[in-house]
C-alpha positions in Angstrom: -16.1 -7.7 26.9 -19.0 -9.4 25.2 -20.6 -6.6 23.1 -23.8 -8.6 22.6 -24.9 -12.2 22.9 -24.5 -13.4 19.3 -24.1 -17.0 18.1 -24.3 -19.6 20.9 -25.3 -18.8 24.5 -22.3 -17.8 26.6 -21.3 -20.4 29.2 -18.7 -20.5 31.9 -15.4 -22.2 30.9 -14.7 -25.3 33.1 -12.0 -24.5 35.6 -10.5 -27.4 37.5 -9.2 -25.1 40.2 -12.8 -24.8 41.4 -13.5 -27.6 44.0 -17.1 -28.0 43.0 -16.2 -28.2 39.3 -13.4 -30.7 40.0 -15.8 -32.9 42.0 -18.4 -32.8 39.1 -15.6 -33.6 36.7 -14.5 -36.6 38.7 -18.2 -37.8 38.9 -18.7 -37.5 35.2 -15.5 -39.3 34.6 -16.3 -42.3 36.8 -19.8 -42.5 35.3 -18.4 -42.5 31.8 -15.8 -45.2 32.6 -18.5 -47.4 34.2 -20.7 -47.1 31.1 -17.8 -48.2 28.9 -17.0 -51.2 31.2 -20.7 -52.2 31.1 -20.7 -52.0 27.4 -17.7 -54.3 27.3 -15.4 -51.8 25.6 -11.8 -52.8 25.3 -8.7 -50.7 25.5 -9.4 -49.4 29.0 -6.0 -49.3 30.6 -5.1 -48.6 34.2 -3.8 -45.3 33.1 -7.3 -44.2 32.3 -8.4 -44.5 35.9 -5.2 -43.0 37.2 -5.6 -39.9 35.0 -4.9 -36.7 36.9 -7.4 -34.0 35.8 -4.7 -31.4 36.4 -3.0 -32.7 33.2 -5.7 -31.0 31.2 -4.2 -27.7 32.1 -1.0 -28.4 30.3 -2.2 -27.2 26.9 0.1 -25.8 24.2 -0.3 -22.2 23.1 -3.0 -21.5 20.5 -1.9 -22.0 17.0 1.1 -24.3 17.7 0.9 -27.8 16.3 1.7 -30.9 18.3 3.5 -33.9 16.9 0.5 -36.2 17.7 -2.1 -33.9 16.3 -3.6 -34.5 12.8 -3.5 -30.9 11.6 -2.6 -27.5 13.0 -6.1 -26.2 12.6 -7.4 -28.6 15.2 -4.9 -27.8 17.9 -6.8 -24.8 19.3 -9.9 -26.8 19.8 -8.4 -30.2 20.8 -9.4 -29.8 24.5 -12.5 -27.6 24.0 -14.3 -29.8 21.5 -16.3 -32.8 22.5 -15.1 -35.6 20.3 -17.9 -38.0 21.1 -19.3 -37.8 17.5 -15.9 -37.8 15.9 -14.5 -41.0 17.4 -14.3 -43.1 20.6 -11.9 -40.7 22.4 -9.0 -43.1 22.3 -6.5 -40.3 21.6 -5.0 -38.3 18.8 -4.3 -41.3 16.6 -7.9 -41.3 15.2 -8.0 -37.5 14.7 -9.6 -36.8 18.1 -8.1 -35.2 21.2 -5.4 -36.7 23.4 -6.4 -39.4 25.9 -8.3 -37.9 28.9 -11.7 -37.1 30.2 -14.4 -35.8 28.0 -16.8 -32.9 28.6 -20.5 -33.9 28.7 -21.8 -33.9 25.1 -25.0 -32.2 24.0 -27.8 -34.4 22.7 -27.4 -35.5 19.1 -30.6 -36.1 17.2 -28.9 -36.5 13.9 -28.4 -39.8 12.0 -25.9 -42.2 13.4 -24.1 -42.6 10.2 -23.6 -38.8 9.6 -20.0 -38.3 8.4 -17.6 -36.7 10.8 -16.9 -33.0 10.3 -13.3 -31.9 10.8 -13.2 -29.0 13.3 -12.4 -25.7 11.6 -11.8 -22.4 13.3 -11.3 -18.9 11.8 -10.3 -15.9 13.9 -10.9 -12.4 12.7 -9.7 -9.1 14.1 -11.3 -5.8 13.0 -9.6 -2.5 13.9 -11.6 0.6 13.3 -12.2 4.1 14.7 -15.4 5.6 15.9 -17.9 6.3 13.1 -16.4 3.8 10.6 -19.0 1.1 11.1 -16.8 -1.5 12.8 -19.7 -2.8 14.8 -21.8 -3.1 11.7 -19.1 -5.0 10.0 -18.8 -7.4 12.9 -22.6 -7.9 12.8 -22.5 -8.7 9.1 -19.7 -11.3 9.7 -21.8 -12.9 12.5 -24.9 -13.1 10.3 -22.8 -14.4 7.4 -21.3 -17.2 9.5 -24.6 -18.2 11.2 -26.5 -18.3 7.9 -23.9 -20.8 6.6 -24.0 -23.1 9.6 -21.0 -21.9 11.6 -20.9 -21.1 15.3 -19.7 -17.6 16.0 -18.8 -15.3 18.8 -18.0 -11.6 18.7 -16.5 -9.3 21.3 -15.1 -5.7 21.3 -12.5 -3.7 23.2 -13.2 0.0 22.8 -10.4 2.5 22.5 -10.0 5.8 24.3 -11.3 8.1 21.6 -12.1 8.2 17.9 -8.5 8.7 16.8 -6.2 8.2 19.9 -7.4 4.6 20.4 -9.3 2.4 17.9 -11.9 -0.2 18.8 -10.8 -3.8 18.3 -13.6 -6.1 17.3 -12.9 -9.9 17.5 -15.0 -12.4 15.7 -14.3 -16.1 16.0 -16.0 -18.7 13.7 -16.1 -22.5 14.4 -17.5 -25.4 12.5 -17.3 -28.9 13.9 -19.1 -32.1 14.7 -22.8 -32.0 15.7 -22.9 -31.3 19.4 -19.5 -29.7 19.6 -19.2 -27.1 22.4 -16.3 -24.8 21.5 -14.7 -22.6 24.0 -14.0 -19.5 21.9 -11.5 -16.7 22.7 -12.5 -13.3 24.0 -9.8 -11.3 22.2 -7.3 -11.8 19.4 -3.9 -13.2 20.4 -0.6 -12.5 18.6 0.1 -15.2 16.0 -3.4 -16.6 16.2 -5.4 -14.5 13.8 -6.4 -15.6 10.3 -7.9 -12.3 9.0 -7.1 -8.7 10.1 -9.4 -6.0 8.7 -8.1 -2.4 9.2 -10.4 0.5 8.5 -7.5 3.0 8.1 -3.8 2.6 7.1 -2.2 3.5 10.4 -4.5 1.2 12.2 -3.1 -1.6 10.0 0.3 -0.5 11.3 -0.9 -0.8 14.9 -2.2 -4.3 14.2 1.1 -5.3 12.8 2.9 -3.8 15.9 0.6 -5.9 18.1 1.7 -9.1 16.4 -1.8 -9.8 15.0 -0.5 -10.0 11.5 1.9 -12.9 10.9 3.4 -14.2 7.6 2.4 -17.8 8.2 -1.4 -17.4 8.3 -2.8 -13.8 8.3 -4.6 -12.1 5.5 -4.5 -8.4 5.9 -7.3 -6.3 4.3 -6.8 -2.6 4.9 -7.8 0.8 3.5 -4.9 3.0 2.5 -6.6 6.3 3.3 -5.4 8.3 6.3 -7.3 9.8 9.2 -4.8 12.0 10.9 -4.1 11.5 14.6 -4.2 14.3 17.1 -0.4 13.9 17.5 -0.1 14.6 13.8 -2.4 17.6 13.8 -0.9 19.5 16.7 2.6 19.7 15.1 3.1 23.2 13.8 4.7 21.9 10.6 4.1 18.7 8.7 3.4 16.1 11.4 2.1 13.4 9.1 3.5 9.9 9.8 5.3 8.2 7.0 2.8 5.8 5.3 5.6 4.1 3.4 6.8 2.5 6.6 3.4 0.8 7.0 3.5 -0.3 3.3 6.9 -2.1 3.9 5.8 -3.6 7.2 2.5 -4.9 5.7 4.3 -6.5 2.8 6.7 -8.3 5.1 4.2 -9.3 7.9 1.1 -10.5 6.0 0.7 -13.8 4.2 -1.6 -12.0 1.8 -2.3 -8.3 1.5 -5.2 -6.5 -0.1 -4.9 -2.7 0.4 -6.4 0.2 -1.5 -8.5 3.3 -0.7 -11.8 1.8 0.4 -13.0 5.1 2.0 -13.1 6.6 -1.5 -15.4 3.8 -2.7 -17.6 4.2 0.3 -17.9 8.0 -0.2 -18.7 7.5 -3.9 -21.7 5.4 -2.9 -22.8 7.5 0.0 -22.1 5.0 2.8 -19.5 4.2 5.4 -16.3 2.3 4.9 -17.6 -0.9 6.6 -19.4 -1.8 3.3 -16.2 -1.4 1.3 -14.3 -3.5 3.8 -16.9 -6.2 3.7 -16.6 -6.4 -0.1 -12.8 -6.5 0.1 -13.0 -9.3 2.6 -15.2 -11.2 0.1 -12.5 -10.6 -2.6 -9.6 -11.7 -0.3 -10.8 -15.3 -0.2 -10.0 -15.5 3.5 -13.5 -16.7 4.3 -15.1 -19.8 2.6 -18.3 -18.0 1.4 -19.5 -16.8 -2.0 -20.2 -13.2 -2.8 -23.9 -13.9 -2.7 -23.7 -14.9 0.9 -22.0 -11.6 1.7 -24.8 -9.7 -0.1 -27.4 -11.7 1.9 -25.8 -10.7 5.1 -26.0 -7.0 4.2 -29.7 -7.4 3.2 -30.4 -9.1 6.5 -29.1 -6.0 8.3 -31.9 -3.9 6.8 -30.2 -0.5 7.1 -28.8 1.4 4.1 -29.0 -1.8 2.0 -28.7 -0.4 -1.5 -25.8 1.9 -0.9 -24.0 -0.7 1.2 -24.5 -3.3 -1.6 -23.2 -0.9 -4.2 -20.0 -0.2 -2.2 -19.6 -3.9 -1.4 -19.8 -4.9 -5.1 -17.5 -2.1 -6.2 -14.9 -3.0 -3.5 -15.1 -6.7 -4.4 -14.6 -6.0 -8.1 -11.6 -3.7 -7.3 -10.1 -6.3 -5.0 -10.4 -9.1 -7.6 -8.7 -6.7 -10.1 -5.9 -6.0 -7.7 -5.2 -9.7 -7.1 -5.4 -10.3 -10.8 -2.7 -7.6 -11.4 -0.6 -9.0 -8.6 -0.8 -12.5 -10.1 0.2 -11.2 -13.6 3.0 -9.2 -12.1 4.2 -12.2 -10.1 4.2 -14.3 -13.2 6.3 -11.7 -15.1 8.7 -11.4 -12.1 9.2 -15.2 -12.1 9.9 -15.1 -15.8 12.3 -12.2 -15.5 14.7 -12.4 -12.5 15.5 -8.7 -12.9 11.9 -7.6 -12.5 11.2 -5.5 -9.4 9.5 -7.3 -6.5 5.8 -6.9 -6.7 3.8 -5.5 -3.9 0.2 -6.1 -2.6 -0.5 -2.4 -2.3 -2.7 -1.0 -5.0 -0.2 1.2 -6.7 -2.5 1.9 -9.7 -5.1 3.2 -7.3 -2.6 5.6 -5.8 -1.6 6.8 -9.3 -5.3 7.3 -10.1 -5.8 9.3 -7.0 -2.7 11.5 -7.8 -4.0 12.0 -11.4 -7.4 13.0 -10.1 -5.7 15.4 -7.7 -3.8 17.0 -10.6 -7.0 17.4 -12.5 -8.7 18.9 -9.5 -5.8 21.2 -9.0 -5.9 22.4 -12.6 -9.7 22.9 -12.3 -9.2 24.9 -9.1 -6.5 27.0 -10.8 -8.9 27.7 -13.7 -11.6 28.6 -11.3 -9.2 30.8 -9.3 -8.2 32.6 -12.4 -11.9 33.2 -13.3 -12.5 34.6 -9.8 -9.5 36.9 -10.1 -10.5 38.0 -13.5 -14.0 38.7 -12.3 -12.7 40.8 -9.4 -10.5 42.8 -11.9 -13.4 43.1 -14.4 -11.7 41.0 -17.1 -12.3 37.6 -18.6 -9.8 34.7 -18.0 -7.3 33.6 -20.7 -5.1 30.6 -21.2 -1.4 31.2 -20.8 1.0 30.2 -23.7 1.5 26.5 -23.8 -1.6 25.7 -21.8 0.4 25.3 -18.6 -2.2 27.3 -16.6 -5.0 29.8 -17.0 -4.3 33.4 -16.3 -6.8 36.3 -16.0 -6.8 38.9 -18.7 -5.8 42.4 -17.9 -3.4 43.8 -15.3 -3.2 40.7 -13.0 -2.6 38.3 -15.9 0.0 40.4 -17.5 2.0 40.9 -14.2 1.8 37.3 -13.2 2.9 36.3 -16.7 6.1 38.3 -16.3 7.1 36.3 -13.1 9.4 33.3 -13.3 7.4 30.3 -14.6 7.7 28.2 -11.4 6.1 31.0 -9.3 3.1 31.8 -11.5 0.8 29.2 -10.1 1.5 30.4 -6.5 1.2 34.0 -7.6 -2.2 33.4 -9.2 -3.4 31.7 -6.0 -1.9 34.6 -4.0 -3.8 37.2 -6.0 -7.0 35.2 -5.6 -6.5 35.0 -1.8 -5.8 38.7 -1.4 -8.9 39.6 -3.5 -11.0 37.3 -1.3 -9.3 38.5 1.9 -9.7 42.3 1.3 -10.0 43.7 -2.3 -8.3 44.1 -5.6 -6.1 46.9 -4.3 -4.7 44.5 -1.7 -3.9 42.0 -4.5 -2.0 44.7 -6.3 0.0 45.4 -3.2 0.9 41.7 -3.1 2.3 41.8 -6.6 4.1 45.1 -5.9 5.9 43.6 -2.9 6.7 40.4 -4.9 8.2 42.3 -7.9 10.2 44.7 -5.7 11.9 41.8 -3.9 12.5 39.7 -7.1 13.7 42.5 -9.3 15.6 44.9 -7.0 17.7 46.2 -9.9 14.7 48.3 -11.0 15.0 50.3 -7.7 17.5 53.1 -7.3 18.8 51.8 -4.0 19.2 48.2 -5.1 22.2 46.3 -3.7 24.9 45.3 -6.1 25.1 41.7 -7.4 22.7 39.4 -9.3 21.2 36.0 -8.6 21.5 33.1 -11.1 18.4 32.0 -12.9 17.9 28.8 -10.8 18.2 30.6 -7.5 15.8 33.3 -8.8 13.2 30.7 -9.8 13.4 29.1 -6.3 13.2 32.4 -4.5 10.3 33.5 -6.6 8.4 30.3 -5.8 9.0 30.6 -2.1 8.1 34.3 -1.9 5.0 34.0 -4.0 3.7 31.3 -1.7 4.6 32.6 1.7 4.0 36.3 1.0 0.4 35.6 0.2 0.0 33.6 3.5 1.6 36.3 5.6 -0.6 39.0 4.0 -3.8 37.0 4.6 -3.2 36.6 8.3 -6.0 35.2 10.5 -8.0 37.5 12.7 -11.5 37.4 14.2 -12.9 38.8 10.9 -11.3 36.1 8.9 -12.4 33.4 11.3 -16.0 34.5 11.2 -16.0 34.8 7.4 -14.7 31.2 7.0 -17.2 29.7 9.5 -20.3 31.0 7.7 -19.4 30.2 4.1 -21.8 28.2 2.0 -19.1 25.6 1.1 -18.4 25.0 4.8 -22.1 24.2 5.5 -22.1 21.9 2.4 -18.9 20.1 3.5 -20.3 19.5 7.0 -23.6 18.2 5.6 -21.6 15.9 3.3 -19.4 14.7 6.2 -22.4 13.7 8.4 -24.3 12.4 5.4 -27.4 14.5 6.0 -30.2 14.1 3.6 -31.5 17.1 1.6 -34.6 17.4 3.8 -32.8 16.6 7.0 -31.9 19.7 9.2 -28.7 19.8 11.2 -27.4 22.1 13.9 -23.8 23.4 13.7 -22.1 24.9 16.7 -19.0 27.1 16.4 -16.7 27.6 19.4 -15.2 31.1 19.7 -12.9 32.4 22.4 -11.4 35.8 21.3 -9.3 37.7 23.7 -9.4 41.4 24.4 -6.1 42.0 22.7 -7.4 40.4 19.5 -10.5 42.6 19.7 -8.4 45.7 20.1 -6.2 44.6 17.1 -9.3 44.2 14.9 -11.4 47.3 15.5 -10.4 50.7 14.0 -7.4 52.3 15.7 -9.4 55.3 17.0 -11.8 52.9 18.8 -9.0 50.9 20.2 -7.3 54.0 21.6 -10.5 55.0 23.4 -10.9 51.6 25.0 -7.3 51.8 26.2 -8.2 55.0 28.0 -11.3 53.4 29.8 -10.0 50.7 32.2 -13.5 50.0 33.5 -14.9 49.4 30.0 -11.8 47.2 29.2 -12.4 45.2 32.3 -16.1 44.7 31.5 -15.4 43.6 27.9 -12.6 41.3 29.1 -14.9 39.6 31.5 -17.5 39.0 28.8 -14.9 37.5 26.5 -13.2 35.3 29.2 -16.0 32.7 29.1 -15.9 32.1 25.3 -19.0 31.6 23.1 -20.8 28.8 21.4 -22.5 30.2 18.2 -25.1 28.0 16.5 -24.6 29.3 13.0 -27.6 27.2 11.7 -29.9 29.6 13.6 -30.3 33.3 13.0 -29.3 34.1 16.6 -25.8 32.7 15.8 -25.5 33.4 12.1 -26.3 37.1 12.1 -23.6 38.2 14.6 -21.0 36.1 12.7 -22.1 37.6 9.4 -21.9 41.1 10.8 -18.3 40.5 12.0 -17.3 38.8 8.7 -18.5 42.0 6.9 -16.1 44.3 8.7 -13.3 43.7 6.3 -13.0 47.4 5.7 -11.8 47.8 9.3 -8.5 46.0 8.5 -6.6 48.9 7.0 -7.3 51.1 10.0 -6.4 48.4 12.6 -3.4 48.0 14.8 -2.9 44.4 13.6 -2.7 45.5 9.9 0.0 48.1 10.7 2.0 45.7 12.8 1.8 42.9 10.1 2.7 45.3 7.3 5.8 46.4 9.2 6.9 42.9 9.8 6.3 41.9 6.2 8.3 44.9 4.9 11.2 44.1 7.3 11.2 40.4 6.2 11.2 41.3 2.5 14.0 43.9 3.0 16.1 41.3 4.7 15.7 38.9 1.8 16.5 41.7 -0.7 19.7 42.7 1.2 21.1 39.2 1.7 20.2 37.8 -1.7 23.4 39.1 -3.5 25.6 38.0 -0.6 24.2 34.5 0.1 21.4 33.4 -2.2 20.7 30.1 -0.4 20.4 32.0 2.9 18.0 34.5 1.3 15.8 31.6 0.1 15.8 30.1 3.6 14.8 33.5 5.0 11.9 33.5 2.6 10.8 30.2 4.0 10.9 31.5 7.5 7.3 32.7 7.0 6.4 29.1 7.6 6.9 29.8 11.3 4.1 32.4 11.5 0.8 30.5 12.1 -2.7 30.8 13.5 -3.9 33.4 15.9 -4.1 33.9 19.7 -1.7 31.7 21.7 -0.6 29.8 18.6 0.4 33.0 16.9 2.3 34.3 19.9 4.3 31.1 20.2 5.1 31.1 16.5 6.2 34.7 16.7 8.5 33.9 19.6 10.2 31.1 17.6 10.5 33.3 14.6 12.3 36.0 16.6 14.7 33.5 18.1 15.8 32.2 14.7 15.8 35.7 13.1 18.4 36.8 15.7 20.9 34.3 14.2 20.7 35.5 10.6 23.6 38.0 10.8 25.9 35.3 12.0 25.1 33.0 9.0 25.6 35.5 6.2 29.2 34.7 5.6 28.8 30.9 6.0 28.4 28.8 2.8 26.1 26.5 4.7 24.1 29.4 6.2 21.0 28.5 4.3 21.1 24.8 5.3 21.6 25.8 9.0 18.6 28.2 8.9 16.4 25.5 7.2 17.5 23.1 10.0 16.3 25.5 12.6 13.0 26.1 10.8 12.3 22.4 10.7 13.2 22.1 14.4 10.8 24.9 15.4 8.0 23.3 13.4 8.5 19.9 15.0 6.7 20.7 18.2 4.6 23.5 19.6 6.5 23.8 22.9 9.8 24.6 21.3 11.8 21.8 22.8 13.2 20.7 19.4 14.3 24.2 18.7 16.1 24.4 22.0 17.9 21.2 21.3 18.9 22.4 17.8 20.2 25.7 19.0 22.2 23.9 21.8 23.7 21.5 19.2 24.7 24.3 16.9 26.2 26.3 19.7 28.2 23.2 20.7 29.8 22.8 17.3 30.3 26.6 16.9 27.8 27.1 14.1 25.6 29.5 16.1 25.9 31.8 19.2 25.8 30.1 22.5 22.5 31.7 23.6 19.6 33.4 21.7 17.4 35.5 23.9 13.8 34.5 23.5 11.7 37.2 21.9 14.8 39.2 20.6 14.0 40.6 17.2 16.1 42.5 14.6 15.5 46.2 14.4 
């Protein structure tokens, strides 16, 4: 478990169960007693000679104070520290350890009148994922402690993977009398940690669950950014864990809490989060060192010094500001009993992030409008009131006639359709949207109208999900996205590659024969269907999958060729099938809307179920068909929309469909749905 020999040399902890060690212990004891008798020392009682060495094994748990101990901080080292320089070993009354044998002391060349140093111990646990610099942070802490005269030991327990299991680094600092030989722990223990440093918000939650964060002693320094776990990513819907639960737990569990987005600071200065964490630790006051000492530890590391120092200082300044705001808020709360309870989480930083996100969203909307206008051959214009920017010409006029809540999504939908295929495809998107929202303009429109509120909600849902359904994923789309300039730039930024530093980028592809047949023109697919031997040959070639290195011409050119085959889409089997499904979905919304508006809105949201390609797409289609088969039974129910939304959320809870099975069984039990829904059944 020792990651590297830092601090003092490792030595074997004395174990009295070992006969050889016990014999050596007895010999040292007798020698020590004889020297004291020869020196004429007083106070040697018979109990000293009758001491049973086994009594040394009866030690209280770490961190628990004894009635005869001078201070809680000395309990953990009462047995492990040689008190020869701190007193005459006559027990706890003089601040030493309880009566008993003493371990052999190291030589002491210091002055005899050197004042005694009270033993002090600080335990630090660092929880970080791979690539976050947890090892660098622990090295900085070791160097910081050693440079200031502390003994230190560091260990690490690696996790299973970068996200499924974080590495726990444990650093223990000790300062005591000259010649002290501390026995330091190998890993953090619940209730015995002074400082917990978490490189990600959910890792802070894990530390709290392990009991490493306690309200009597622990300072928690954590970054509030999220790195999503595999379990969160594989959920078809929104699988993100609730961060507010960790916020509440951290406020209750930590003696002091310093939490803000430290990853953002690190990225702004072109370094890893360990530098920001180190600065936040300096701001927390959990360690008895000045900021200059922290900076010296970074300089001693010798790697990425300038960027690390910049992130350290920025995080330190931000942490000091957070504590200042907390102190001010606390004073105001004490003055006003009705004031809300203050928290240690940097709420202002979260508000800043949200404001920045709004600014970026508006900028993206403006840029999207410009791209749409360019595709239509017209400049962009600001809509009345400045709510959003719409392109001039046909697209801008048609989007402007839609209900206000739907315009932003409609603008993005037009942009996506232009990017996915061409301007004619974007016009088809608006045609479908308008036909479903304003059926009264059609000769065969069903009777009845929808109130304005329901129309706004329906328009918003249709504008969003219709665009996603029309821009379905196929091999052409996948190839196009993988070779885009912004993807290359994003990967270079993620790995922090320098401008003159080349990188290799491997893309993994495993298309199936059916996907190939759905992508190529229909006439080609029909010919392949009639040649079984050719089908078998192609299927064999595709079965192994491919690794395409898109940073080389040998990998980039085939991907670029496939990405350029967008014109094939209108002649493909997949396009015909998707178009038929979309028309049937919109017609169902149109027919049910005057009968049950909430149910029609829920049907519009059913497009959430259609996701991905290959096996993922097939599973989502199967869940969609099972839920679609229930719609007729829900039309006359006032709660039909709520029931359908419940089934959609259940289907999106797991990829295997277990939650959907349970939801259907529960609805059947209470009589709200048919007893069985055949898998794969679809409405004609």
